[in-house]
C-alpha positions in Angstrom: 30.0 -69.5 41.4 31.9 -72.7 40.7 33.8 -72.9 37.4 31.7 -76.0 36.4 28.4 -74.1 37.0 29.7 -71.1 35.0 30.6 -73.3 32.1 27.1 -75.0 32.1 25.4 -71.6 32.3 27.4 -70.3 29.3 26.5 -73.4 27.3 22.8 -72.9 28.1 23.0 -69.2 27.1 24.6 -70.3 23.8 21.9 -72.9 23.1 19.2 -70.3 23.7 20.9 -67.7 21.4 21.3 -70.3 18.6 17.7 -71.4 19.0 16.4 -67.9 18.7 18.4 -67.3 15.5 17.7 -70.7 13.9 14.4 -70.0 12.2 14.8 -66.4 11.0 18.3 -66.9 9.6 17.6 -70.3 8.0 14.5 -68.9 6.3 16.4 -65.8 5.2 19.1 -67.9 3.6 16.5 -70.1 1.8 14.9 -66.9 0.3 18.3 -65.6 -0.7 19.2 -68.7 -2.8 15.7 -69.1 -4.2 15.2 -65.5 -5.3 15.3 -64.5 -8.9 15.8 -60.8 -8.1 19.2 -59.2 -8.4 20.1 -56.1 -6.3 21.8 -53.2 -8.0 25.2 -53.6 -6.2 25.1 -57.3 -7.3 24.5 -56.3 -10.9 27.5 -54.0 -10.8 29.6 -57.0 -9.6 28.3 -59.3 -12.3 29.1 -56.6 -14.9 32.6 -56.2 -13.6 33.4 -59.9 -13.7 31.5 -60.5 -16.9 29.0 -63.1 -15.5 25.4 -63.7 -16.4 23.7 -64.6 -13.2 20.5 -65.8 -14.9 22.2 -68.7 -16.8 21.7 -72.1 -15.1 24.7 -74.3 -14.8 25.1 -78.1 -14.9 27.5 -79.5 -12.4 30.7 -79.4 -14.6 30.2 -75.7 -15.4 29.4 -75.0 -11.7 32.6 -76.9 -10.7 34.7 -74.9 -13.3 33.4 -71.7 -11.7 34.4 -72.9 -8.2 37.9 -74.0 -9.3 38.6 -71.0 -11.6 37.6 -68.5 -8.9 39.6 -70.3 -6.3 42.7 -70.6 -8.5 42.6 -66.9 -9.3 42.2 -66.2 -5.6 45.3 -68.3 -4.7 47.4 -66.5 -7.3 46.2 -63.0 -6.2 46.9 -63.7 -2.5 50.2 -65.3 -3.2 51.3 -62.3 -5.3 50.1 -59.8 -2.7 52.3 -61.5 -0.1 55.3 -61.6 -2.3 54.9 -57.9 -3.1 54.3 -56.8 0.5 57.6 -55.1 1.0 56.8 -52.7 -1.8 53.2 -52.0 -0.7 52.0 -49.0 1.4 50.8 -49.9 4.9 53.2 -52.8 5.2 54.3 -51.6 8.6 57.9 -52.1 7.5 57.4 -55.9 7.1 59.3 -57.6 4.3 57.8 -59.7 1.5 56.7 -63.3 2.6 59.0 -66.2 1.6 57.7 -68.3 -1.4 56.9 -71.5 0.6 55.1 -69.6 3.3 53.2 -67.3 0.8 52.0 -70.5 -0.9 50.9 -72.1 2.3 49.0 -69.0 3.4 47.4 -68.4 0.1 46.2 -72.0 -0.1 45.1 -71.9 3.6 42.9 -68.8 3.3 41.4 -69.7 -0.1 40.6 -73.2 1.2 38.8 -71.7 4.2 41.4 -73.3 6.4 43.3 -70.3 7.7 46.2 -72.4 9.0 49.0 -69.9 10.0 52.7 -70.9 10.2 53.7 -67.3 11.0 53.2 -64.7 13.7 50.5 -62.4 12.3 51.6 -59.3 14.1 55.2 -59.8 13.0 54.7 -60.7 9.4 51.5 -59.2 7.7 50.9 -55.5 7.1 47.5 -53.7 6.8 47.1 -54.2 3.0 47.7 -58.0 3.2 45.6 -58.4 6.3 42.6 -56.4 5.0 42.9 -56.5 1.2 44.0 -60.1 1.1 43.2 -62.3 4.1 40.0 -60.6 5.2 38.6 -60.7 1.7 39.3 -64.4 1.4 37.5 -64.9 4.7 34.3 -63.7 3.0 34.6 -65.3 -0.4 35.9 -68.7 0.7 33.0 -69.0 3.1 30.6 -68.0 0.3 32.0 -70.7 -1.9 31.3 -73.3 0.7 27.7 -72.2 1.1 27.3 -72.1 -2.7 28.4 -75.8 -3.0 26.1 -76.8 -0.2 23.2 -75.0 -1.9 24.0 -76.7 -5.2 23.7 -80.1 -3.5 20.4 -79.2 -1.9 19.1 -78.2 -5.3 20.2 -81.6 -6.6 17.7 -83.1 -4.1 15.0 -80.6 -4.7 15.0 -80.6 -8.5 14.0 -83.4 -10.9 14.7 -84.3 -14.5 17.3 -81.6 -15.0 21.0 -81.4 -14.4 20.9 -77.7 -13.6 22.2 -76.6 -10.1 21.9 -72.8 -10.3 24.5 -70.2 -11.1 27.8 -70.3 -9.1 28.5 -66.6 -9.6 25.0 -65.6 -8.4 25.3 -67.9 -5.4 28.8 -66.5 -4.6 27.8 -62.9 -4.8 24.5 -63.3 -2.9 26.3 -65.2 -0.1 28.7 -62.3 0.4 26.3 -59.4 -0.1 23.1 -60.6 1.5 24.3 -62.9 4.3 27.9 -62.5 5.3 28.4 -58.7 4.9 25.3 -57.5 6.9 25.9 -59.9 9.8 29.6 -58.9 9.8 28.9 -55.2 10.0 26.6 -55.7 13.1 29.0 -58.2 14.6 32.0 -55.9 14.2 30.1 -53.2 16.1 29.4 -55.6 18.9 33.0 -56.6 19.2 34.2 -53.0 19.2 31.7 -52.3 22.0 33.2 -55.2 23.9 36.7 -53.7 23.5 38.2 -55.2 20.3 40.4 -52.7 18.4 39.6 -51.4 15.0 42.1 -49.0 13.4 45.0 -48.7 11.0 47.6 -47.5 13.4 51.3 -48.3 13.2 53.5 -50.2 15.6 53.6 -48.8 19.2 56.2 -49.6 21.9 54.6 -50.2 25.2 56.4 -50.5 28.6 56.0 -53.6 30.7 54.3 -53.2 34.1 53.6 -55.5 37.0 51.1 -54.5 39.7 51.2 -50.9 38.5 55.0 -50.6 38.6 57.4 -50.7 35.7 59.0 -54.1 35.2 61.6 -52.8 32.7 61.8 -53.6 29.0 59.1 -52.9 26.4 56.9 -54.7 23.9 55.8 -53.7 20.4 52.2 -53.8 19.5 50.6 -53.0 16.1 47.0 -52.0 15.5 44.8 -53.1 12.7 41.2 -53.6 11.5 40.9 -56.4 14.1 37.2 -56.4 15.0 36.0 -56.5 11.3 38.4 -59.4 10.5 37.6 -61.2 13.8 33.9 -61.3 13.1 34.2 -62.8 9.6 36.9 -65.1 10.8 34.3 -66.7 13.2 31.2 -66.2 11.1 32.7 -67.7 8.0 34.3 -70.5 10.1 37.7 -69.4 8.9 39.8 -69.0 12.0 43.0 -67.1 11.1 43.8 -64.5 13.7 45.3 -61.0 13.4 47.6 -61.9 16.2 49.5 -65.2 16.9 47.6 -65.7 20.1 44.4 -65.7 18.0 41.2 -65.5 20.1 43.2 -65.6 23.3 44.5 -62.1 22.5 42.7 -59.3 24.3 42.7 -57.2 21.2 40.7 -59.9 19.4 38.7 -61.3 22.3 38.6 -58.9 25.2 36.3 -60.5 27.7 33.8 -63.3 28.5 31.0 -61.6 26.6 33.0 -61.3 23.4 34.1 -64.9 23.9 30.5 -66.2 24.0 29.6 -64.0 21.1 32.4 -65.4 19.0 31.3 -69.0 19.7 27.8 -68.0 18.7 29.2 -66.6 15.4 31.0 -69.8 14.7 27.9 -72.0 15.1 25.0 -69.8 13.9 25.2 -70.3 10.1 26.1 -74.0 10.0 23.2 -74.8 12.3 20.8 -72.5 10.5 21.7 -74.0 7.1 19.8 -77.1 8.2 16.6 -75.0 8.2 17.6 -73.6 4.8 17.9 -77.2 3.6 14.5 -78.2 4.9 12.9 -75.2 3.3 14.5 -75.8 -0.1 13.6 -79.5 -0.2 10.1 -78.9 0.9 10.3 -80.6 4.3 11.2 -78.8 7.5 11.2 -82.1 9.3 14.1 -83.3 7.2 16.0 -80.3 8.3 15.2 -81.0 11.9 16.6 -84.6 11.5 20.0 -83.2 10.3 19.9 -80.6 13.0 19.3 -83.2 15.6 22.2 -85.3 14.4 24.5 -82.2 14.5 23.2 -81.2 18.0 23.6 -84.6 19.5 27.3 -84.8 18.5 28.1 -81.2 19.4 26.6 -81.4 22.8 28.1 -84.8 23.5 31.6 -83.7 22.5 31.2 -80.5 24.6 30.1 -82.4 27.7 33.1 -84.9 27.2 35.6 -82.0 26.8 34.3 -80.2 29.9 34.4 -83.4 31.9 37.9 -84.4 30.9 39.3 -80.8 31.5 37.6 -80.4 34.9 38.4 -83.9 36.0 42.2 -83.6 36.3 43.8 -85.3 39.2 46.4 -84.1 41.6 47.0 -81.0 43.9 47.9 -78.7 41.0 44.6 -79.5 39.1 42.6 -79.2 42.3 44.0 -75.8 43.3 43.5 -74.4 39.8 40.0 -75.8 39.5 41.1 -78.0 36.6 43.6 -78.1 33.7 44.3 -74.4 33.5 47.8 -74.6 31.9 47.5 -73.0 28.4 44.1 -71.4 29.1 43.2 -67.8 29.6 42.1 -66.9 33.1 39.7 -64.4 31.6 37.7 -67.3 30.2 38.4 -70.3 32.4 38.1 -74.0 31.7 34.4 -74.1 30.8 34.5 -71.3 28.2 37.7 -72.7 26.8 36.3 -76.2 26.4 33.1 -74.9 24.7 35.3 -72.8 22.3 37.7 -75.6 21.4 34.9 -78.0 20.6 33.0 -75.4 18.5 36.2 -74.7 16.5 37.2 -78.3 15.9 33.7 -79.6 15.1 33.5 -76.7 12.5 36.2 -75.7 10.0 37.0 -72.6 12.1 40.4 -73.3 13.7 40.3 -70.2 15.9 41.6 -70.9 19.5 41.2 -69.2 22.8 43.5 -71.7 24.5 46.4 -74.0 23.5 44.9 -77.3 22.4 48.3 -78.8 23.0 47.9 -78.0 26.7 44.6 -80.0 27.0 44.6 -83.2 28.8 45.5 -86.2 26.7 41.8 -87.2 26.2 40.9 -83.5 25.7 43.4 -83.3 22.8 41.9 -86.5 21.4 38.4 -85.1 21.5 39.6 -82.1 19.4 41.3 -84.5 17.0 38.3 -86.7 16.7 36.0 -83.7 16.1 38.0 -82.8 13.0 38.3 -86.4 11.9 34.5 -86.7 11.8 34.7 -84.4 8.8 33.7 -81.3 10.8 30.0 -81.9 10.2 28.5 -81.2 13.6 27.7 -78.5 12.6 30.7 -78.2 10.4 31.9 -75.3 8.3 29.6 -72.8 6.6 28.3 -75.0 3.7 30.9 -77.8 4.1 29.2 -79.0 7.3 25.9 -79.4 5.6 27.1 -81.1 2.5 29.4 -83.4 4.5 26.4 -84.4 6.7 24.2 -85.0 3.7 26.9 -87.3 2.3 26.9 -89.2 5.6 23.1 -89.4 5.4 23.4 -91.0 2.0 25.8 -93.6 3.4 23.4 -94.2 6.3 20.5 -94.7 3.9 22.6 -97.1 1.9 23.4 -99.2 4.9 19.8 -99.3 6.0 18.8 -100.4 2.5 21.3 -103.3 2.7 19.9 -104.4 6.0 16.3 -104.6 4.8 17.0 -105.6 1.2 15.5 -102.4 -0.5 17.0 -100.0 -3.0 18.0 -97.1 -0.8 16.2 -93.8 -1.3 16.7 -90.4 0.3 14.4 -87.4 -0.2 12.6 -89.1 -3.1 15.9 -89.9 -5.0 17.3 -93.4 -5.5 20.8 -93.9 -4.2 22.2 -96.1 -6.9 25.7 -97.3 -7.9 26.8 -93.9 -9.2 25.6 -92.0 -6.2 27.2 -94.3 -3.7 30.5 -94.2 -5.6 30.6 -90.4 -5.3 29.7 -90.6 -1.6 32.4 -93.2 -1.0 35.1 -91.2 -2.8 34.1 -88.2 -0.7 34.6 -89.9 2.6 37.9 -91.5 1.5 39.7 -88.4 0.3 40.4 -86.7 3.6 41.5 -89.7 5.6 43.9 -90.7 2.8 45.5 -87.3 2.9 45.8 -87.2 6.7 47.2 -90.7 7.2 49.6 -90.7 4.2 51.1 -87.3 5.0 51.4 -88.2 8.7 53.1 -91.4 7.8 55.6 -89.6 5.5 56.4 -87.0 8.1 57.1 -89.6 10.8 59.1 -91.8 8.4 61.4 -89.1 7.1 64.2 -87.8 9.3 63.8 -84.0 8.8 60.1 -83.3 9.6 60.5 -84.9 13.0 63.0 -82.2 14.0 60.0 -79.8 14.1 58.4 -81.7 17.0 58.7 -80.0 20.4 57.8 -83.2 22.2 58.6 -86.9 21.7 56.6 -90.0 22.2 52.8 -90.0 21.9 52.4 -86.3 22.3 54.9 -85.6 19.5 53.0 -88.0 17.2 49.8 -86.2 18.1 51.4 -82.9 17.0 52.1 -84.3 13.5 48.7 -86.0 13.2 46.9 -82.9 14.4 48.7 -80.7 11.8 47.6 -82.8 8.9 44.2 -83.5 10.3 43.7 -79.8 10.7 45.0 -79.0 7.2 43.2 -81.7 5.2 39.9 -81.0 7.0 40.3 -77.3 6.4 40.2 -76.5 10.1 43.4 -74.5 10.7 43.9 -74.9 14.5 47.2 -76.3 15.7 48.6 -78.2 18.7 51.1 -75.3 19.0 54.0 -77.6 19.8 55.0 -78.1 16.2 57.3 -75.8 14.2 55.4 -75.8 11.0 57.3 -72.9 9.3 59.5 -75.2 7.3 59.6 -75.9 3.6 58.3 -79.4 4.2 55.3 -78.5 6.3 54.5 -75.3 4.4 54.4 -77.3 1.2 52.8 -80.5 2.3 50.2 -78.9 4.5 49.4 -76.4 1.7 48.8 -79.3 -0.7 46.7 -81.2 1.9 44.6 -78.0 2.4 43.9 -77.5 -1.3 43.2 -81.2 -2.1 41.1 -81.6 1.1 39.0 -78.6 0.1 38.4 -79.0 -3.6 38.6 -82.8 -4.3 35.5 -83.4 -2.0 33.7 -80.5 -3.8 34.2 -82.4 -7.1 32.3 -85.4 -5.8 29.7 -83.3 -4.1 28.8 -81.4 -7.3 28.9 -84.6 -9.4 26.5 -86.2 -6.9 24.3 -83.1 -7.0 24.1 -83.3 -10.8 23.3 -87.0 -10.7 20.5 -86.4 -8.2 19.0 -83.5 -10.2 18.7 -85.6 -13.3 16.5 -88.2 -11.6 12.8 -88.4 -11.5 11.2 -88.4 -8.0 10.5 -91.7 -6.5 7.0 -92.0 -4.8 7.0 -92.7 -1.1 5.7 -96.2 -0.1 5.0 -98.1 3.1 8.6 -99.5 2.8 10.3 -96.1 2.4 12.8 -95.3 5.2 11.4 -92.3 7.2 14.5 -90.1 7.3 12.8 -87.4 9.3 12.3 -89.6 12.4 14.5 -89.9 15.5 15.4 -93.4 14.5 17.2 -92.2 11.4 19.0 -89.6 13.5 20.3 -92.3 15.7 21.3 -94.4 12.7 23.1 -91.4 11.2 25.0 -90.7 14.5 26.1 -94.3 14.7 27.2 -94.4 11.0 29.3 -91.3 11.5 31.0 -92.6 14.6 31.6 -96.1 13.2 33.1 -94.9 9.9 35.4 -92.4 11.7 36.4 -94.9 14.4 37.3 -97.6 11.9 39.3 -95.1 9.9 41.3 -93.3 12.6 41.4 -95.5 15.7 44.9 -96.9 15.1 46.3 -93.4 14.7 44.4 -92.1 17.7 45.7 -95.1 19.8 49.3 -94.2 19.0 48.7 -90.5 20.0 46.1 -89.0 22.4 44.7 -92.3 23.7 48.2 -93.6 24.6 49.0 -90.3 26.3 45.7 -90.2 28.1 46.0 -93.7 29.5 49.6 -93.1 30.6 48.6 -89.9 32.6 
């Protein structure tokens, strides 16, 4: 079977699996966030944290819950890393330095999971399972909660109440993420992923069955259970530095396809949840269609550019194999890289820095879209709905009507919130990239010069501010400058947009519904899907094209 055909068949299998999961999972999540019943374990949690899950919150109270919980999470995870040297199960690793502990705490709480350290050489069992894995669950649940609050803003009228943050947080963990993770971990273990709490083992090096001399040290860990939530929660932080290219995390082609499925299943299914909660399944299909068009288009482009390498080396290898696992090949690596950069996952099964010039640009552009196709758990949906509001506003300007979306008027206040949302992340990315290029010290961390070196810096801040977490792998980011600035970019890139999302949700929930008329824009039709795709591409292109022209486009054209 040719590598191209193998890649296409894997993509088709993935589409079928996502299609079969779409309706049951989407309906289940709608029931979870619409239910008034509290399970007994959930009641124990509410009692422990002193929360009343039945009290409805307006958007400022909901936001305070998000920020307070996340601030405590950052402090807890920072303290856990600083105390690692004194904790049991540390595998002999010392405490993490302050700047790296801050960067890691900010990264995992912000659902970014950017790692400027070697996981198997820095973090013991307690930090990995009691700190990082826990944040993989709760940071994902926070993203879903904020998305659900925005959906309630569309669904409710003449009230500013958006639900209860603590109830949404706990339900997301207990009823959605935990059950799927248990089943998923068993699947990964069956595929060959490790799951233990063993210490460090010294293993001899062999070549073709004969000793090659020397030895390597490997440590075990609860890898399968962390791997499944890293993908399911679109987190991305790996137990090992090689991430999902490591055989302990991703043993074979089947586990690789299953991990891609985990990355995409909740973000796509949330569009069904959205349709259920606003009372129109077709509206959910319109958002799903937009996400699917962009995702399939980017995947096709990535596979084409990676298979279309020129020269004898490319032809003999079947494409651009440098930096890719031979267990997966080009097709599976291309599908994985697009899935991770169009979501906020950041997991990698190949070096993105080793992609062709245009391939690296596709990964960059996927993040710069705002990771909305389908995006992170929760963040992809609310990011796409913000873009839908912008598209409706543009359509209203063209026909001279007051824009409406899902029965709500998009007035001055709503469009200001949406505009602030789409400006925050580009400002962080471009300003920090400009500072890093202008100052003398940060440039010393670049492995490459010229266009590729610039792409390393641009990729790092794009990944951090968009809460992705993947890297070009050619940049030494374990410095005080990058640990601090990327940490700040991750926190601001995560929580500032949430401020505008929740403020918008509160504003929409206060409105009275607007009756549909003959002049109302039909936002459930394919025409609107096309308008939305165009709006996303134009906004992103106008914002980032100069930076992309200096980096991956210049490199690709020079190849």
